C-alpha positions in Angstrom: 70.6 117.3 49.6 69.4 117.7 53.1 67.1 120.0 55.2 67.7 121.3 58.7 64.9 122.7 60.8 66.4 124.0 64.0 65.6 126.2 67.1 67.3 125.5 70.5 70.0 123.4 68.9 70.9 125.6 66.0 74.6 125.9 66.9 75.0 122.2 67.3 73.4 121.5 63.9 75.7 124.1 62.2 78.5 121.7 62.9 76.9 118.7 61.3 78.9 118.8 58.1 76.3 117.7 55.5 75.1 119.3 52.3 72.1 121.4 53.1 69.6 122.6 50.5 67.2 124.4 52.9 67.8 125.6 56.5 65.0 127.0 58.7 65.5 128.3 62.2 62.8 129.2 64.7 59.7 127.8 66.1 57.0 126.6 63.7 53.5 125.3 63.8 53.5 121.6 62.7 51.1 122.5 59.8 53.6 125.0 58.6 56.4 122.4 58.5 54.1 120.0 56.7 53.1 122.5 54.1 56.7 123.5 53.5 58.1 120.0 53.0 55.3 117.8 51.9 56.1 118.2 48.2 59.7 119.2 48.7 62.4 116.7 47.6 65.2 116.1 50.1 67.4 113.2 51.2 67.2 113.7 55.0 65.6 116.2 57.3 67.3 116.9 60.6 64.5 118.2 62.8 65.2 119.9 66.1 62.1 118.9 68.2 62.1 122.4 69.9 61.4 123.9 66.4 57.9 122.4 66.6 55.4 124.5 68.5 53.9 122.6 71.4 56.0 119.5 70.6 55.3 118.1 74.1 51.7 117.4 72.8 52.3 114.1 71.1 49.4 114.8 68.7 51.6 117.3 66.9 54.2 114.6 66.2 51.4 112.3 65.0 50.4 115.0 62.5 53.9 115.0 61.2 54.1 111.2 60.9 50.9 111.1 58.9 52.0 113.7 56.4 55.8 113.3 56.0 58.0 110.3 55.3 59.5 109.6 58.7 62.1 107.3 57.3 63.8 110.5 56.0 63.6 112.4 59.2 66.1 112.3 62.1 64.5 113.8 65.2 66.8 115.6 67.6 65.2 115.4 71.1 65.8 117.8 73.9 66.3 116.9 77.6 62.8 117.9 78.8 61.1 115.5 81.2 58.2 114.9 78.7 60.3 114.0 75.6 62.8 111.9 77.7 60.1 109.7 79.2 59.8 106.1 78.0 56.1 106.6 77.4 56.8 109.5 75.0 59.4 107.5 73.1 57.1 104.5 72.9 54.4 106.7 71.3 57.0 107.9 68.7 57.8 104.4 67.8 54.0 103.5 67.5 53.8 106.3 64.9 56.7 104.9 62.9 59.2 107.4 64.2 62.3 105.3 64.7 65.2 107.8 64.1 65.6 109.9 67.2 68.7 110.9 69.3 69.9 113.6 71.6 73.3 114.5 70.2 75.5 115.2 67.2 77.0 111.8 67.2 73.6 110.2 67.1 72.6 112.3 64.1 75.7 111.3 62.2 75.1 107.7 63.0 71.5 107.7 62.0 72.3 109.6 58.8 74.3 106.6 57.5 72.5 103.8 59.5 68.8 104.6 59.8 66.8 102.6 62.3 64.2 100.0 61.6 61.6 98.9 64.2 63.9 96.1 65.4 66.5 98.7 66.4 64.1 100.5 68.8 61.8 97.6 69.8 63.3 97.5 73.3 61.9 101.0 74.0 58.4 100.2 72.8 55.8 99.7 75.5 52.9 97.9 73.7 50.9 97.8 76.9 52.1 101.2 78.1 53.4 99.6 81.3 56.8 101.1 82.0 59.3 99.3 84.2 62.6 100.8 85.5 64.6 98.7 83.1 62.9 100.3 80.2 63.9 103.9 81.0 66.1 105.5 78.3 69.3 107.0 79.8 70.3 110.5 78.8 73.7 109.3 77.7 76.1 110.9 75.3 75.9 107.8 73.0 73.2 107.9 70.4 70.1 105.8 70.9 70.9 104.0 67.7 74.3 103.0 68.9 73.2 101.3 72.1 70.5 99.1 70.6 71.3 95.4 70.2 68.9 94.6 67.4 66.6 92.0 69.0 64.0 90.0 67.2 60.5 91.3 67.0 59.6 91.8 70.7 56.8 89.6 72.0 56.8 87.7 68.7 59.8 85.4 68.9 57.5 82.4 68.6 55.8 83.7 65.5 57.1 83.5 62.0 56.1 86.8 60.4 56.1 86.6 56.6 55.4 89.7 54.4 54.3 89.5 50.8 54.9 92.5 48.6 54.0 93.2 45.0 57.0 94.5 42.9 55.1 94.8 39.6 51.6 96.3 40.0 48.9 93.9 41.0 51.2 90.9 41.0 48.8 88.9 43.2 50.0 89.5 46.8 46.5 89.5 48.3 45.3 86.3 46.6 48.6 84.5 47.4 48.3 85.5 51.1 44.8 84.2 51.1 45.8 80.9 49.6 48.8 80.5 51.9 46.5 81.3 54.9 44.0 78.7 54.0 46.6 76.0 53.3 48.8 76.7 56.4 45.7 76.8 58.6 45.3 73.1 58.2 48.5 72.5 60.3 49.3 75.8 62.0 47.7 78.6 64.0 47.8 81.4 61.3 46.9 85.1 61.2 46.5 87.1 57.9 46.7 90.9 57.9 46.6 93.3 55.0 47.8 96.9 55.4 46.3 100.1 54.1 43.7 98.3 51.9 40.5 96.5 52.4 40.7 93.9 49.6 40.3 91.1 52.2 36.6 92.1 52.4 36.1 90.8 48.9 37.3 87.3 49.9 34.4 87.1 52.4 36.5 85.7 55.2 36.0 87.6 58.4 39.0 85.9 60.1 41.4 87.9 57.9 42.3 91.4 59.2 42.6 94.8 57.5 44.7 97.4 59.3 46.4 100.7 58.6 50.1 101.4 58.9 49.6 103.4 62.1 48.0 100.4 63.9 49.7 97.4 62.2 52.2 97.1 65.0 49.4 96.8 67.6 47.5 94.3 65.4 50.6 92.1 65.1 51.1 92.4 68.8 47.6 90.9 69.4 48.5 87.7 67.5 52.0 86.9 68.7 50.7 83.5 69.9 50.1 82.5 66.3 52.6 80.1 64.7 52.6 82.2 61.5 51.5 85.8 60.7 51.1 86.6 57.0 51.2 90.3 56.1 50.0 91.7 52.7 52.4 94.7 53.0 51.3 96.9 50.1 53.4 100.0 50.5 53.7 100.1 54.3 57.2 100.7 55.6 55.9 100.0 59.1 54.7 96.6 58.1 58.0 95.7 56.4 59.9 96.4 59.6 57.8 93.8 61.5 58.5 90.9 59.1 61.1 88.2 59.7 61.2 87.6 56.0 59.6 89.2 52.9 58.5 87.5 49.6 58.7 89.8 46.6 56.3 89.1 43.8 57.0 89.8 40.1 54.5 89.1 37.4 56.8 88.4 34.5 54.6 89.7 31.6 56.4 91.9 29.0 54.1 94.9 29.6 54.5 94.8 33.4 58.2 94.3 33.4 58.8 97.0 30.8 56.6 99.4 32.8 58.5 98.6 36.0 61.8 99.3 34.3 60.6 102.6 32.8 59.1 103.9 36.0 61.6 102.6 38.5 64.6 101.2 36.6 66.7 100.4 39.7 64.0 98.2 41.4 65.5 94.9 40.3 68.9 95.8 41.6 67.4 96.3 45.1 66.1 92.7 45.0 69.4 91.0 44.8 69.7 88.3 47.4 66.0 88.7 48.3 63.3 86.0 48.1 61.8 86.8 44.7 58.8 84.9 43.3 57.6 84.9 39.7 53.9 84.9 40.4 51.1 84.2 37.9 53.9 83.1 35.7 53.7 81.2 32.4 57.4 81.0 31.9 59.1 77.7 31.2 62.2 76.5 33.1 64.4 77.8 30.3 62.6 81.2 30.4 63.2 81.4 34.1 67.0 80.8 33.5 67.0 83.5 30.9 65.2 85.9 33.3 67.7 85.2 36.0 70.6 85.9 33.6 69.1 89.2 32.4 67.9 90.4 35.8 70.9 89.1 37.8 68.4 87.7 40.3 68.1 84.2 41.8 64.4 83.2 41.5 63.1 81.4 44.6 60.0 80.0 42.9 58.2 80.1 39.6 54.5 80.1 40.5 51.9 79.6 37.8 48.4 81.0 37.9 46.5 79.3 40.7 42.8 78.7 41.2 42.0 80.0 44.7 38.8 77.9 44.7 40.8 74.7 44.9 41.0 73.1 48.3 44.5 71.7 47.8 47.0 72.9 45.2 50.2 70.9 44.6 52.2 73.9 43.3 51.3 76.0 46.4 52.1 73.1 48.7 55.5 72.7 47.0 56.1 76.4 47.5 55.2 76.3 51.2 57.4 73.2 51.7 60.3 75.2 50.1 59.6 77.9 52.7 60.2 75.3 55.4 56.7 74.4 56.4 55.7 70.9 57.4 52.4 70.1 55.6 52.1 66.5 56.8 48.7 66.0 58.6 49.0 66.6 62.3 
């Protein structure tokens, strides 16, 4: 079920034709909207920007992005000079607000085809320098429909690889650390973790800790790197920046059973993804059985590794399978 929060565009949103569980009309303080919906379950929220008091102050949208899941929110913009400016849209994107439009067709499109960062990257001014070609036209077509889905802007020469735990504590941080050290022999590599500070325990001050709200800017600083490795954790913003994502499953009985009890549909979402069995003691036959039972194709079966080793044949084999050339340069 869905939520509609409207003001100026109430009549437009009445014609949306979606199932609505809650409908608010009027002008609300941003804290009031947050308190109403922070613990309220809904599929999508259609939010008329004029329903937010003082919405032209971008800090109010920032409050919203911190407290609510912006992937579920479609922001209906007005035609004011402030909210139509490229600088305003760029700031929305920096806060992880990707689903915005100015008309009913745009809402209907985004309802079924939500944007990722790549869909709005052409509107993002990382250096806040706006050129005439970056102005967003007030067209009748939705923003989402006119975007051509470019590669990560400014980073076309970087290979951005995300690593994400599927089972809890599956070893993403340690794997990123080991990949970083090995690849650094042959490549210019940057390693970033998001929303945690576990890198500090590795005592390597060249590795970067960032939060979701700034990870885009951090990646933008290192687009000259050949490879950018990102320990994603649960950051949606970080996921949208990656060219590819490695999903880690630790295939112990207790972790797999816990995963299936808590989120039973998780394995289905990993079909055709790059899945690694990490810290795995499974034999080749066990892996075949796991593939049959899970309906997944396993990219690599990684045994427990010693991060103190300077060279590791299994890790090198994995990196070669990813397409890296580890021959001495």
